[in-house]
N, C-alpha and C positions, 0 to 999 in steps of 0.2 A: 823335571824331574825327584817324586821320592826317592828314597832306597831303606830298606828291612836290606837288616845281612849287607848280602851280597849284593843283590836280587836289587836292578834299577826296574820302577812304572812307570806309565811315561801315561799325558791321558792323551788322545789324542781326540781332535774333532774333525768327524765322516758327513762332507755336505752333498747332498743327492738329489739334483739340480738337472734340467732337461732344456737343454742352449737351442734347442729345433724348439717350442712351446712356454716363448718365459712364461706365462699369463700363468701354467703349473705354477705350486709354489716349494718350494724348495725343503725336501729333510733332511732334522737336522739329529747326529747321533754321537754321542758320547763311549770312547769307548776308555777300556786302563788294557793296556799291555807290558807285558814285562820282554826282556834286553834281548829271546829272542822272534819279539814280534808275537808272543801267542796273545789270542783278548785269551783278558783276566774277565771281563766288568763289562757287558754294554745296554745302554741304556737311551732307547729314541725318549725323545729332546718335544716337548711343547712347541713349542715356537725359538729363534733361533740367539742366541745368547746377547746376554747385554754387558759381561768384562769380561776382560785377555784372560784369560785363566786354563788356557789350554797345549801343551807341547812340542805341538803340532800337527794343521791341519791340510785334512785332504779331502779333492772336491771328485765327481765323478756325473759328466752332464753327461753321457746319457739316455736322461729318464730313465735309470729305475730308479722303482718302488723299494726296494731291497737290498741290504746289504749283500747277499747271499748272493741277486744274480750280478753282478759287475763283475767285472772280470779287471776293471783297469780303472786306476785312481791316478791325478794329476796331485804330487804336495803343491801347497801355494805358502811358496815364502811370505818372509812382512806380513802377514793378516790383522787386518786388527781385531781378533782373536787371541794372535798368538803371544804369548808369553814373552813383555822385554827379556832379551840376558846378561 
């Protein structure tokens, strides 16, 4: 988490996958959020990240292709792309 004055920013990795059709490639989004959960920046990643640089990792496995169309997310604890604290 990065601190800017009194406001903290966290980097979140969003994984959009399809549990029914595993041949569909997952999509990856990187988001910067503030303390209240407001999204400050959203970046679509072309491929899976290589290094662990995220504060949190969330996944939606309903086969949705856009973040705005998703209703539920699962938080993945101790994911390999999450930073060690």
